[in-house]
PyMOL Python script that loads the backbone (N, CA, C, O; Angstrom):
from pymol import cmd

cmd.read_pdbstr("""\
ATOM      1  N   UNK A   1      27.381 -60.809  32.925  1.00  0.00           N
ATOM      2  CA  UNK A   1      27.567 -59.377  32.450  1.00  0.00           C
ATOM      3  C   UNK A   1      26.625 -58.700  32.542  1.00  0.00           C
ATOM      4  O   UNK A   1      25.485 -59.074  32.267  1.00  0.00           O
ATOM      5  N   UNK A   2      27.033 -57.240  33.070  1.00  0.00           N
ATOM      6  CA  UNK A   2      24.946 -56.300  33.123  1.00  0.00           C
ATOM      7  C   UNK A   2      25.263 -55.812  31.539  1.00  0.00           C
ATOM      8  O   UNK A   2      26.196 -55.839  30.737  1.00  0.00           O
ATOM      9  N   UNK A   3      23.997 -55.390  31.615  1.00  0.00           N
ATOM     10  CA  UNK A   3      23.850 -54.838  30.001  1.00  0.00           C
ATOM     11  C   UNK A   3      24.511 -53.441  29.749  1.00  0.00           C
ATOM     12  O   UNK A   3      24.458 -53.048  28.584  1.00  0.00           O
ATOM     13  N   UNK A   4      25.041 -52.744  30.542  1.00  0.00           N
ATOM     14  CA  UNK A   4      25.753 -51.622  30.575  1.00  0.00           C
ATOM     15  C   UNK A   4      26.931 -52.151  29.824  1.00  0.00           C
ATOM     16  O   UNK A   4      27.111 -51.614  28.731  1.00  0.00           O
ATOM     17  N   UNK A   5      27.919 -53.251  30.232  1.00  0.00           N
ATOM     18  CA  UNK A   5      28.888 -53.273  30.207  1.00  0.00           C
ATOM     19  C   UNK A   5      28.703 -54.193  28.489  1.00  0.00           C
ATOM     20  O   UNK A   5      29.670 -54.156  27.728  1.00  0.00           O
ATOM     21  N   UNK A   6      27.506 -54.894  28.092  1.00  0.00           N
ATOM     22  CA  UNK A   6      27.231 -55.245  27.030  1.00  0.00           C
ATOM     23  C   UNK A   6      27.109 -54.339  25.940  1.00  0.00           C
ATOM     24  O   UNK A   6      27.304 -54.735  24.790  1.00  0.00           O
ATOM     25  N   UNK A   7      26.851 -53.334  26.154  1.00  0.00           N
ATOM     26  CA  UNK A   7      26.367 -51.830  25.227  1.00  0.00           C
ATOM     27  C   UNK A   7      27.380 -51.543  24.927  1.00  0.00           C
ATOM     28  O   UNK A   7      27.578 -51.079  23.804  1.00  0.00           O
ATOM     29  N   UNK A   8      28.625 -51.760  26.043  1.00  0.00           N
ATOM     30  CA  UNK A   8      29.853 -50.839  25.749  1.00  0.00           C
ATOM     31  C   UNK A   8      30.686 -51.543  24.627  1.00  0.00           C
ATOM     32  O   UNK A   8      31.177 -50.990  23.644  1.00  0.00           O
ATOM     33  N   UNK A   9      30.756 -52.935  24.977  1.00  0.00           N
ATOM     34  CA  UNK A   9      31.137 -53.668  23.887  1.00  0.00           C
ATOM     35  C   UNK A   9      30.257 -53.491  22.549  1.00  0.00           C
ATOM     36  O   UNK A   9      30.970 -53.443  21.547  1.00  0.00           O
ATOM     37  N   UNK A  10      29.206 -53.409  22.358  1.00  0.00           N
ATOM     38  CA  UNK A  10      28.754 -53.417  20.896  1.00  0.00           C
ATOM     39  C   UNK A  10      28.909 -51.987  20.403  1.00  0.00           C
ATOM     40  O   UNK A  10      28.923 -51.733  19.198  1.00  0.00           O
ATOM     41  N   UNK A  11      29.026 -51.052  21.346  1.00  0.00           N
ATOM     42  CA  UNK A  11      29.622 -49.613  20.595  1.00  0.00           C
ATOM     43  C   UNK A  11      30.863 -49.714  20.163  1.00  0.00           C
ATOM     44  O   UNK A  11      31.369 -49.004  19.294  1.00  0.00           O
ATOM     45  N   UNK A  12      31.563 -50.900  20.962  1.00  0.00           N
ATOM     46  CA  UNK A  12      33.045 -51.107  19.997  1.00  0.00           C
ATOM     47  C   UNK A  12      32.706 -51.535  18.501  1.00  0.00           C
ATOM     48  O   UNK A  12      33.528 -51.255  17.628  1.00  0.00           O
ATOM     49  N   UNK A  13      31.730 -52.088  18.226  1.00  0.00           N
ATOM     50  CA  UNK A  13      31.376 -53.095  17.253  1.00  0.00           C
ATOM     51  C   UNK A  13      30.645 -52.096  15.973  1.00  0.00           C
ATOM     52  O   UNK A  13      30.526 -52.454  14.802  1.00  0.00           O
ATOM     53  N   UNK A  14      30.240 -50.865  16.507  1.00  0.00           N
ATOM     54  CA  UNK A  14      29.444 -49.765  15.880  1.00  0.00           C
ATOM     55  C   UNK A  14      28.306 -50.580  15.736  1.00  0.00           C
ATOM     56  O   UNK A  14      28.061 -50.836  14.558  1.00  0.00           O
ATOM     57  N   UNK A  15      27.336 -51.195  16.767  1.00  0.00           N
ATOM     58  CA  UNK A  15      26.384 -51.684  16.970  1.00  0.00           C
ATOM     59  C   UNK A  15      25.490 -50.823  17.374  1.00  0.00           C
ATOM     60  O   UNK A  15      25.920 -50.231  18.364  1.00  0.00           O
ATOM     61  N   UNK A  16      24.058 -50.349  16.954  1.00  0.00           N
ATOM     62  CA  UNK A  16      23.104 -49.489  17.648  1.00  0.00           C
ATOM     63  C   UNK A  16      22.876 -50.418  18.876  1.00  0.00           C
ATOM     64  O   UNK A  16      23.188 -51.606  18.793  1.00  0.00           O
ATOM     65  N   UNK A  17      22.349 -49.914  19.988  1.00  0.00           N
ATOM     66  CA  UNK A  17      22.016 -50.735  21.091  1.00  0.00           C
ATOM     67  C   UNK A  17      20.640 -50.145  21.595  1.00  0.00           C
ATOM     68  O   UNK A  17      19.882 -50.628  22.436  1.00  0.00           O
ATOM     69  N   UNK A  18      20.513 -49.019  20.894  1.00  0.00           N
ATOM     70  CA  UNK A  18      18.841 -48.320  21.673  1.00  0.00           C
ATOM     71  C   UNK A  18      17.831 -49.249  22.180  1.00  0.00           C
ATOM     72  O   UNK A  18      17.725 -49.556  23.367  1.00  0.00           O
ATOM     73  N   UNK A  19      17.052 -49.709  21.177  1.00  0.00           N
ATOM     74  CA  UNK A  19      16.282 -50.975  21.422  1.00  0.00           C
ATOM     75  C   UNK A  19      16.268 -52.423  21.500  1.00  0.00           C
ATOM     76  O   UNK A  19      15.232 -53.087  21.503  1.00  0.00           O
ATOM     77  N   UNK A  20      17.824 -53.051  21.586  1.00  0.00           N
ATOM     78  CA  UNK A  20      17.748 -54.163  21.818  1.00  0.00           C
ATOM     79  C   UNK A  20      17.968 -54.563  22.878  1.00  0.00           C
ATOM     80  O   UNK A  20      18.373 -53.908  23.838  1.00  0.00           O
ATOM     81  N   UNK A  21      17.671 -55.951  22.822  1.00  0.00           N
ATOM     82  CA  UNK A  21      17.420 -56.878  24.143  1.00  0.00           C
ATOM     83  C   UNK A  21      18.766 -57.091  24.447  1.00  0.00           C
ATOM     84  O   UNK A  21      19.665 -56.789  23.662  1.00  0.00           O
ATOM     85  N   UNK A  22      18.966 -57.615  25.594  1.00  0.00           N
ATOM     86  CA  UNK A  22      20.453 -58.581  26.349  1.00  0.00           C
ATOM     87  C   UNK A  22      20.961 -59.388  25.422  1.00  0.00           C
ATOM     88  O   UNK A  22      22.170 -59.436  25.195  1.00  0.00           O
ATOM     89  N   UNK A  23      19.948 -60.204  24.706  1.00  0.00           N
ATOM     90  CA  UNK A  23      20.218 -61.644  24.088  1.00  0.00           C
ATOM     91  C   UNK A  23      20.331 -61.264  22.404  1.00  0.00           C
ATOM     92  O   UNK A  23      20.792 -61.991  21.525  1.00  0.00           O
ATOM     93  N   UNK A  24      19.802 -59.996  22.271  1.00  0.00           N
ATOM     94  CA  UNK A  24      20.046 -59.537  20.655  1.00  0.00           C
ATOM     95  C   UNK A  24      20.926 -58.960  20.533  1.00  0.00           C
ATOM     96  O   UNK A  24      21.323 -58.879  19.370  1.00  0.00           O
ATOM     97  N   UNK A  25      21.859 -58.129  21.762  1.00  0.00           N
ATOM     98  CA  UNK A  25      23.045 -57.299  21.580  1.00  0.00           C
ATOM     99  C   UNK A  25      24.200 -58.461  21.570  1.00  0.00           C
ATOM    100  O   UNK A  25      25.209 -58.418  20.866  1.00  0.00           O
ATOM    101  N   UNK A  26      23.921 -59.322  22.321  1.00  0.00           N
ATOM    102  CA  UNK A  26      25.185 -60.465  22.602  1.00  0.00           C
ATOM    103  C   UNK A  26      24.655 -61.163  21.283  1.00  0.00           C
ATOM    104  O   UNK A  26      25.373 -60.552  20.491  1.00  0.00           O
ATOM    105  N   UNK A  27      24.029 -61.873  20.622  1.00  0.00           N
ATOM    106  CA  UNK A  27      24.572 -62.176  19.689  1.00  0.00           C
ATOM    107  C   UNK A  27      24.727 -61.369  17.821  1.00  0.00           C
ATOM    108  O   UNK A  27      25.216 -61.787  16.772  1.00  0.00           O
ATOM    109  N   UNK A  28      24.058 -60.151  18.199  1.00  0.00           N
ATOM    110  CA  UNK A  28      24.822 -58.955  17.690  1.00  0.00           C
ATOM    111  C   UNK A  28      26.633 -59.041  17.348  1.00  0.00           C
ATOM    112  O   UNK A  28      27.381 -59.119  16.374  1.00  0.00           O
ATOM    113  N   UNK A  29      26.705 -58.970  18.754  1.00  0.00           N
ATOM    114  CA  UNK A  29      28.268 -58.971  19.104  1.00  0.00           C
ATOM    115  C   UNK A  29      28.643 -60.129  18.516  1.00  0.00           C
ATOM    116  O   UNK A  29      29.602 -59.916  17.774  1.00  0.00           O
ATOM    117  N   UNK A  30      28.280 -61.349  18.522  1.00  0.00           N
ATOM    118  CA  UNK A  30      28.904 -62.299  18.108  1.00  0.00           C
ATOM    119  C   UNK A  30      28.942 -62.213  16.622  1.00  0.00           C
ATOM    120  O   UNK A  30      30.065 -62.199  16.117  1.00  0.00           O
ATOM    121  N   UNK A  31      28.100 -62.165  15.982  1.00  0.00           N
ATOM    122  CA  UNK A  31      27.687 -61.930  14.354  1.00  0.00           C
ATOM    123  C   UNK A  31      28.810 -60.793  13.778  1.00  0.00           C
ATOM    124  O   UNK A  31      29.269 -60.891  12.640  1.00  0.00           O
ATOM    125  N   UNK A  32      29.243 -59.563  14.828  1.00  0.00           N
ATOM    126  CA  UNK A  32      30.181 -58.534  13.981  1.00  0.00           C
ATOM    127  C   UNK A  32      31.354 -59.566  14.180  1.00  0.00           C
ATOM    128  O   UNK A  32      31.858 -59.923  13.115  1.00  0.00           O
ATOM    129  N   UNK A  33      31.909 -60.135  15.343  1.00  0.00           N
ATOM    130  CA  UNK A  33      33.023 -60.887  15.687  1.00  0.00           C
ATOM    131  C   UNK A  33      33.210 -62.594  14.753  1.00  0.00           C
ATOM    132  O   UNK A  33      34.051 -63.411  15.129  1.00  0.00           O
ATOM    133  N   UNK A  34      32.375 -62.832  13.679  1.00  0.00           N
ATOM    134  CA  UNK A  34      32.496 -63.569  13.118  1.00  0.00           C
ATOM    135  C   UNK A  34      32.099 -64.933  13.460  1.00  0.00           C
ATOM    136  O   UNK A  34      32.398 -65.960  12.851  1.00  0.00           O
ATOM    137  N   UNK A  35      31.125 -64.765  14.902  1.00  0.00           N
ATOM    138  CA  UNK A  35      31.126 -66.068  15.539  1.00  0.00           C
ATOM    139  C   UNK A  35      29.759 -66.770  15.155  1.00  0.00           C
ATOM    140  O   UNK A  35      29.235 -66.342  14.126  1.00  0.00           O
ATOM    141  N   UNK A  36      29.095 -67.801  15.842  1.00  0.00           N
ATOM    142  CA  UNK A  36      28.006 -68.250  15.443  1.00  0.00           C
ATOM    143  C   UNK A  36      27.415 -67.596  16.714  1.00  0.00           C
ATOM    144  O   UNK A  36      27.935 -67.291  17.788  1.00  0.00           O
ATOM    145  N   UNK A  37      25.880 -67.455  16.130  1.00  0.00           N
ATOM    146  CA  UNK A  37      25.138 -66.539  17.128  1.00  0.00           C
ATOM    147  C   UNK A  37      24.387 -67.167  17.751  1.00  0.00           C
ATOM    148  O   UNK A  37      23.204 -67.284  17.430  1.00  0.00           O
ATOM    149  N   UNK A  38      25.119 -67.925  19.191  1.00  0.00           N
ATOM    150  CA  UNK A  38      24.189 -69.125  19.405  1.00  0.00           C
ATOM    151  C   UNK A  38      23.732 -68.575  20.868  1.00  0.00           C
ATOM    152  O   UNK A  38      22.729 -69.083  21.369  1.00  0.00           O
ATOM    153  N   UNK A  39      24.436 -67.552  21.573  1.00  0.00           N
ATOM    154  CA  UNK A  39      24.063 -67.175  22.775  1.00  0.00           C
ATOM    155  C   UNK A  39      22.312 -67.279  23.084  1.00  0.00           C
ATOM    156  O   UNK A  39      21.529 -66.905  22.211  1.00  0.00           O
ATOM    157  N   UNK A  40      21.841 -67.797  24.348  1.00  0.00           N
ATOM    158  CA  UNK A  40      20.683 -68.069  24.872  1.00  0.00           C
ATOM    159  C   UNK A  40      19.632 -68.732  23.965  1.00  0.00           C
ATOM    160  O   UNK A  40      18.406 -68.623  23.964  1.00  0.00           O
ATOM    161  N   UNK A  41      20.798 -69.736  22.887  1.00  0.00           N
ATOM    162  CA  UNK A  41      19.934 -70.747  22.212  1.00  0.00           C
ATOM    163  C   UNK A  41      19.819 -72.099  22.639  1.00  0.00           C
ATOM    164  O   UNK A  41      19.841 -73.030  21.834  1.00  0.00           O
ATOM    165  N   UNK A  42      19.685 -72.267  23.983  1.00  0.00           N
ATOM    166  CA  UNK A  42      20.239 -73.888  24.173  1.00  0.00           C
ATOM    167  C   UNK A  42      21.003 -74.308  23.873  1.00  0.00           C
ATOM    168  O   UNK A  42      20.847 -75.486  23.550  1.00  0.00           O
ATOM    169  N   UNK A  43      22.533 -73.667  23.721  1.00  0.00           N
ATOM    170  CA  UNK A  43      23.287 -75.129  23.192  1.00  0.00           C
ATOM    171  C   UNK A  43      24.592 -74.989  24.032  1.00  0.00           C
ATOM    172  O   UNK A  43      25.691 -75.423  23.687  1.00  0.00           O
ATOM    173  N   UNK A  44      24.257 -74.196  25.399  1.00  0.00           N
ATOM    174  CA  UNK A  44      25.307 -74.116  26.170  1.00  0.00           C
ATOM    175  C   UNK A  44      26.043 -75.326  26.483  1.00  0.00           C
ATOM    176  O   UNK A  44      27.171 -75.524  26.031  1.00  0.00           O
ATOM    177  N   UNK A  45      25.417 -76.171  27.272  1.00  0.00           N
ATOM    178  CA  UNK A  45      25.927 -77.744  27.359  1.00  0.00           C
ATOM    179  C   UNK A  45      26.756 -78.320  26.472  1.00  0.00           C
ATOM    180  O   UNK A  45      27.613 -79.142  26.794  1.00  0.00           O
ATOM    181  N   UNK A  46      26.513 -77.860  25.128  1.00  0.00           N
ATOM    182  CA  UNK A  46      26.837 -78.741  24.252  1.00  0.00           C
ATOM    183  C   UNK A  46      27.636 -78.095  23.140  1.00  0.00           C
ATOM    184  O   UNK A  46      27.824 -78.718  22.095  1.00  0.00           O
ATOM    185  N   UNK A  47      28.099 -76.917  23.311  1.00  0.00           N
ATOM    186  CA  UNK A  47      28.736 -75.835  22.428  1.00  0.00           C
ATOM    187  C   UNK A  47      30.126 -76.007  22.200  1.00  0.00           C
ATOM    188  O   UNK A  47      30.848 -75.939  21.206  1.00  0.00           O
ATOM    189  N   UNK A  48      30.378 -76.372  24.017  1.00  0.00           N
ATOM    190  CA  UNK A  48      32.264 -76.728  23.434  1.00  0.00           C
ATOM    191  C   UNK A  48      33.136 -75.224  23.773  1.00  0.00           C
ATOM    192  O   UNK A  48      34.327 -75.154  24.077  1.00  0.00           O
ATOM    193  N   UNK A  49      32.289 -74.214  23.642  1.00  0.00           N
ATOM    194  CA  UNK A  49      33.227 -72.801  24.112  1.00  0.00           C
ATOM    195  C   UNK A  49      33.387 -72.577  25.238  1.00  0.00           C
ATOM    196  O   UNK A  49      32.599 -71.709  25.613  1.00  0.00           O
ATOM    197  N   UNK A  50      34.114 -72.976  26.106  1.00  0.00           N
ATOM    198  CA  UNK A  50      34.412 -72.375  27.672  1.00  0.00           C
ATOM    199  C   UNK A  50      34.848 -71.518  27.947  1.00  0.00           C
ATOM    200  O   UNK A  50      34.832 -71.183  29.131  1.00  0.00           O
ATOM    201  N   UNK A  51      35.436 -70.766  27.004  1.00  0.00           N
ATOM    202  CA  UNK A  51      35.970 -69.799  27.213  1.00  0.00           C
ATOM    203  C   UNK A  51      35.133 -68.306  26.385  1.00  0.00           C
ATOM    204  O   UNK A  51      35.545 -67.147  26.340  1.00  0.00           O
ATOM    205  N   UNK A  52      34.207 -68.735  25.966  1.00  0.00           N
ATOM    206  CA  UNK A  52      33.334 -67.840  25.261  1.00  0.00           C
ATOM    207  C   UNK A  52      32.712 -66.561  26.623  1.00  0.00           C
ATOM    208  O   UNK A  52      32.198 -66.636  27.739  1.00  0.00           O
ATOM    209  N   UNK A  53      33.071 -65.677  25.856  1.00  0.00           N
ATOM    210  CA  UNK A  53      32.647 -63.858  27.031  1.00  0.00           C
ATOM    211  C   UNK A  53      31.067 -64.424  27.578  1.00  0.00           C
ATOM    212  O   UNK A  53      30.473 -64.144  28.618  1.00  0.00           O
ATOM    213  N   UNK A  54      30.840 -64.929  26.938  1.00  0.00           N
ATOM    214  CA  UNK A  54      28.953 -64.496  27.193  1.00  0.00           C
ATOM    215  C   UNK A  54      28.777 -66.130  28.159  1.00  0.00           C
ATOM    216  O   UNK A  54      27.768 -66.194  28.861  1.00  0.00           O
ATOM    217  N   UNK A  55      29.552 -67.132  28.166  1.00  0.00           N
ATOM    218  CA  UNK A  55      29.253 -68.203  28.709  1.00  0.00           C
ATOM    219  C   UNK A  55      28.544 -68.403  30.339  1.00  0.00           C
ATOM    220  O   UNK A  55      27.695 -69.215  30.706  1.00  0.00           O
ATOM    221  N   UNK A  56      29.182 -67.444  31.035  1.00  0.00           N
ATOM    222  CA  UNK A  56      28.361 -67.201  32.518  1.00  0.00           C
ATOM    223  C   UNK A  56      26.865 -67.002  32.502  1.00  0.00           C
ATOM    224  O   UNK A  56      26.077 -67.340  33.384  1.00  0.00           O
ATOM    225  N   UNK A  57      26.613 -66.431  31.418  1.00  0.00           N
ATOM    226  CA  UNK A  57      24.810 -65.747  31.171  1.00  0.00           C
ATOM    227  C   UNK A  57      24.346 -66.964  30.120  1.00  0.00           C
ATOM    228  O   UNK A  57      23.207 -67.382  30.329  1.00  0.00           O
ATOM    229  N   UNK A  58      24.810 -67.359  29.423  1.00  0.00           N
ATOM    230  CA  UNK A  58      24.441 -68.151  28.364  1.00  0.00           C
ATOM    231  C   UNK A  58      23.247 -69.537  28.899  1.00  0.00           C
ATOM    232  O   UNK A  58      23.515 -70.123  29.948  1.00  0.00           O
ATOM    233  N   UNK A  59      22.493 -69.785  28.419  1.00  0.00           N
ATOM    234  CA  UNK A  59      20.991 -71.259  28.558  1.00  0.00           C
ATOM    235  C   UNK A  59      21.954 -72.040  27.542  1.00  0.00           C
ATOM    236  O   UNK A  59      21.644 -73.159  27.134  1.00  0.00           O
TER     237      UNK A  59
END
""", "prot")
cmd.dss("prot")
cmd.show_as("cartoon", "prot")
cmd.util.cbc("prot")
cmd.orient("prot")
């Protein structure tokens, strides 16, 4: 997912996006949604969240 798309989702959750990098933004969105902040944490192979919005970009 492109950074502009992620920023738009973040804004929907009232997250300030100015200085955050992609991974930081995604984790902030995950937190705002009440999910584990696991994006880019090396858990993709074992997380079991096959329908996660961030799955394609996750490591």
